C-alpha positions in Angstrom: 110.2 89.1 158.5 109.9 92.4 160.7 108.0 94.8 159.0 106.8 98.3 160.8 103.3 99.3 160.1 102.0 102.3 161.0 98.5 102.7 162.4 96.1 105.0 162.0 92.9 104.2 163.9 90.7 107.3 163.4 87.6 108.1 165.0 84.3 106.5 165.1 84.1 102.8 164.4 87.8 103.1 163.5 89.4 102.5 166.4 87.0 98.9 166.6 87.5 97.6 163.5 91.5 98.0 163.4 91.9 96.3 166.4 90.4 93.4 165.0 92.6 94.3 162.0 95.9 93.8 164.3 94.2 90.7 165.6 94.5 88.8 162.5 97.4 89.7 161.8 99.5 89.3 165.0 98.1 85.3 164.6 99.6 85.7 161.0 102.8 86.8 162.4 102.6 83.9 165.0 101.7 81.3 162.1 104.4 82.5 159.7 107.2 84.0 162.2 106.6 87.1 161.0 107.2 90.3 163.1 104.8 93.5 163.0 106.1 96.3 164.7 102.8 98.9 165.5 103.1 102.3 165.6 100.3 104.2 166.1 99.2 108.1 165.1 95.9 109.9 165.8 94.4 111.4 162.3 90.9 113.2 161.6 88.1 114.4 164.2 91.1 112.9 167.4 93.4 114.8 166.0 92.0 117.5 165.7 90.7 117.7 169.6 94.1 117.1 170.3 96.2 118.8 168.3 94.5 121.4 166.2 95.5 119.5 162.9 93.7 116.7 161.3 97.5 115.4 161.5 100.4 116.2 162.7 103.9 117.0 160.8 105.4 114.0 163.5 102.6 111.8 162.4 103.3 112.8 159.0 106.8 111.6 159.6 105.8 108.4 161.0 103.8 107.7 157.9 106.3 108.2 155.7 108.8 106.0 157.7 106.8 103.1 158.3 106.3 100.2 155.5 102.9 100.4 155.4 99.9 102.1 156.6 96.7 101.3 158.0 93.8 102.9 158.2 90.5 102.5 160.2 87.9 105.7 159.4 88.0 109.5 159.7 85.4 112.5 160.4 82.1 112.6 161.3 79.0 115.4 163.1 81.3 116.9 165.6 83.8 118.1 162.8 81.4 119.5 160.4 81.9 123.2 161.1 85.3 123.5 162.4 87.2 125.8 159.5 87.9 123.9 156.0 90.9 124.1 156.2 91.3 121.6 159.2 88.6 119.4 158.6 88.9 115.7 159.2 88.6 114.8 155.2 92.1 117.0 154.8 94.4 114.7 156.6 93.7 111.4 154.1 94.1 113.9 151.0 97.3 115.2 152.7 98.8 111.9 153.8 98.5 110.1 149.5 99.9 113.3 148.4 102.5 113.7 151.3 103.2 109.2 150.4 102.3 109.5 146.8 100.0 107.3 146.8 98.2 107.8 143.5 96.9 104.6 143.0 93.9 103.4 144.6 92.4 99.8 144.1 88.9 99.1 145.4 88.1 95.2 144.8 84.5 94.9 144.7 83.9 90.9 145.2 80.2 89.2 145.7 81.0 86.3 148.5 78.7 83.6 147.7 77.5 83.5 151.2 76.2 87.1 150.7 74.1 86.8 146.9 71.0 87.5 148.9 72.4 90.6 150.7 72.8 92.1 147.0 70.2 94.7 146.0 70.5 93.1 142.8 68.3 90.5 141.1 69.5 86.9 141.6 68.9 86.9 137.6 71.7 89.5 137.7 74.2 88.4 140.1 73.8 85.1 139.5 76.4 85.9 136.9 78.9 87.0 139.2 80.3 90.2 140.6 84.1 90.2 140.6 85.9 93.6 139.4 88.4 96.1 140.4 88.3 99.4 140.1 92.0 101.1 139.6 91.0 105.4 140.5 93.5 108.0 140.9 94.2 109.5 143.8 96.2 112.3 144.0 94.9 114.6 140.6 91.9 115.7 139.4 89.4 118.3 140.5 90.2 117.4 144.3 93.8 118.8 143.7 93.0 121.5 141.4 92.9 124.9 142.0 90.1 126.5 143.8 88.5 129.7 144.8 85.5 131.4 145.5 84.6 134.9 144.4 82.2 137.8 144.2 81.2 138.5 140.3 78.1 141.0 139.4 77.5 140.9 143.4 77.5 137.4 144.0 79.4 134.3 144.8 81.1 132.6 141.9 82.8 128.9 143.0 85.2 127.6 140.7 86.8 124.2 141.0 89.8 122.7 138.2 90.2 119.6 137.4 93.4 119.0 135.3 95.5 115.8 134.8 99.1 115.8 132.5 99.7 112.7 130.2 102.1 111.0 133.1 99.1 110.8 135.7 97.0 109.5 133.2 99.4 107.1 132.2 101.2 105.7 135.7 97.5 104.9 136.8 96.2 103.5 133.5 99.8 101.1 133.5 98.6 99.6 137.3 95.0 98.8 135.5 96.6 97.1 133.1 99.1 95.3 134.9 96.2 94.6 137.4 94.1 93.0 134.5 96.9 90.9 132.8 96.8 89.0 136.6 93.0 88.7 136.7 90.5 88.5 133.3 92.8 90.4 131.2 90.2 93.1 130.5 90.3 96.6 130.7 87.5 99.7 130.8 88.1 103.3 130.6 86.1 105.3 131.9 85.7 109.3 131.1 83.1 111.9 129.8 85.4 112.2 126.6 81.8 114.2 124.7 82.5 116.7 126.6 85.7 117.1 129.1 89.0 118.3 127.7 91.0 117.2 130.6 89.1 113.1 129.6 89.6 113.6 125.6 93.6 113.6 127.3 92.6 110.7 129.2 91.5 108.8 126.9 94.3 109.4 124.2 96.9 108.8 126.6 94.8 105.3 127.7 94.8 104.9 124.0 98.3 104.7 123.4 98.8 102.0 126.4 96.1 99.8 124.8 98.6 99.0 122.1 101.5 98.3 124.4 99.3 96.2 126.0 97.7 94.5 123.3 97.0 91.4 125.3 94.9 93.3 127.1 90.6 93.7 126.0 90.7 97.3 126.3 87.5 99.5 126.2 86.1 102.8 125.8 82.8 103.9 128.6 81.6 106.8 129.4 80.9 107.9 133.0 77.1 107.6 133.1 76.9 104.4 130.9 79.2 103.0 133.5 76.9 103.8 136.3 74.3 102.5 134.6 75.8 99.4 133.6 77.0 98.4 137.4 73.5 98.1 137.9 72.3 96.5 134.7 75.6 94.0 134.3 78.1 94.4 136.3 79.8 90.6 135.7 80.8 92.7 132.4 83.6 94.2 134.5 86.8 93.1 135.3 89.3 96.0 135.6 87.5 99.9 135.7 90.1 102.6 135.4 88.8 106.8 136.0 90.1 110.0 137.1 89.9 110.7 140.7 85.8 112.2 140.9 84.7 109.5 138.8 86.7 106.6 140.7 85.0 107.6 144.1 81.3 108.1 143.0 82.0 105.1 141.1 83.4 103.0 143.9 80.9 103.6 146.2 78.4 102.6 143.8 79.8 99.1 143.2 80.6 98.2 146.9 76.8 98.4 147.7 76.1 95.1 144.9 77.7 92.9 147.7 75.4 94.2 149.6 76.9 95.9 152.6 79.7 98.3 152.2 81.5 96.9 155.2 82.9 93.7 153.6 85.0 96.2 151.1 88.7 97.2 151.4 90.6 98.7 149.3 94.4 99.7 149.1 96.3 103.0 148.0 99.6 102.8 146.3 102.7 104.8 145.5 105.6 103.6 143.1 107.3 102.1 145.6 105.8 99.0 148.3 104.7 102.1 150.2 100.6 101.8 150.5 98.0 102.6 152.3 95.2 100.2 153.8 91.4 100.9 155.0 87.8 99.7 154.3 85.7 102.1 151.9 83.4 103.0 154.6 83.1 105.8 156.5 83.6 106.5 160.2 79.8 105.3 161.3 79.2 107.6 165.0 76.1 106.5 164.9 77.2 102.8 166.3 80.4 103.9 167.5 81.5 101.8 170.9 78.7 99.3 170.0 80.9 96.9 169.1 78.5 95.9 166.3 80.9 97.1 163.7 81.6 95.1 160.5 85.6 94.8 160.8 85.7 92.3 157.5 86.5 95.6 154.7 89.4 96.3 157.4 90.5 92.6 158.1 90.6 92.2 154.2 92.6 95.5 153.5 95.3 94.0 156.1 95.2 91.0 153.2 95.8 93.5 150.4 98.6 95.3 153.0 100.0 91.9 152.9 99.6 91.0 149.5 100.7 94.6 147.2 103.4 95.8 150.3 105.1 92.8 151.8 104.5 90.4 149.4 103.1 88.0 151.1 101.0 86.4 148.7 100.1 83.2 151.2 99.6 84.6 154.0 97.1 87.2 152.2 95.7 84.2 150.7 94.8 82.6 154.9 93.2 85.4 155.8 91.0 86.2 153.1 90.1 81.8 153.9 90.2 82.8 157.3 86.7 85.7 155.7 85.5 82.5 153.7 85.4 80.5 156.6 83.9 82.7 159.0 80.7 83.2 156.3 80.2 79.6 155.6 80.1 78.7 159.1 77.3 80.9 159.5 78.7 83.7 161.1 77.3 87.5 160.4 77.5 91.3 161.8 74.2 93.1 162.1 74.7 94.6 158.5 75.0 90.7 157.4 72.8 89.1 159.2 69.4 87.2 158.3 67.3 85.1 160.1 68.5 82.0 160.5 72.8 82.8 160.8 74.7 83.6 164.2 75.0 87.6 165.0 77.9 88.3 166.3 79.6 91.8 167.4 82.7 93.4 165.7 85.4 92.2 168.4 83.9 88.1 168.7 83.8 88.5 164.4 87.6 89.7 164.4 88.3 87.0 166.7 86.8 84.2 164.6 88.5 85.3 161.3 91.5 84.9 163.8 91.0 81.8 164.8 90.6 80.0 161.5 94.3 81.3 160.4 
């Protein structure tokens, strides 16, 4: 099978971690008889430096033409003071919007080999952590109207959170369908005691819950969800929520596993086109030092094979290869403890690739 992948390495550690994912994908091609064609496109700060914009029109066209997009990370202090309209992060919002990537899937699974790396007590993590946060990605406050104006002699800033019924329904269906493939439970997160947008969110989700009667459904307020993720994360299977709440909660959930470097994500459209990336940032303080953890990016590549290319066996092979590397005692700096073998970014990628 031949697939075309647009590669957005980005800034900071982005090029290092993406190179390791490609190293693993190349072995998958060799073992399973596939061919992946890679097209590199600048995004984020490196694109601003070259072209004055976080992504060019040509680069966006290459993303749209691909079978899938693989992303590293964007941004860094170097570009903190550029015009807000061309900040590196603007490219991510643009790609999500232009490609129709409305659903963000962020699995949070505690590898048994790393249970002692979790900041939670053993009595809590002993019950296991394996949940999926389904975040709406192209609506809400991040895409709403915004303005800053002067009122009575002082600046007043406004950001609008807007959701329509069809936006809520389509992300809800992704959550319910995901739950059917997992443990059959959906928790819908909102702030319906305060926000009109959340009250509409809850009403639409209740209609869907009637349609998906085989899935156990519950409502939970966002502040309670934040507490329960720390108190008892094993109670959750699939969590579905709007854009900003999902952004915050998924970052909180990622730390339950001990390192944000372990966590992949998938951003999906209504077609098979998706964008796959680790959830961490560009970490410019360690860029070029070969110490970044590439596992989140490698696991994102596995999600790409599973969700966009329908290559479940190949995705399993990557996940099993990661597990074997951890079983064999290899650790990057962020997950290292005495008694294990510390390896760099490139070596970890080589080890995982050799396990395919």
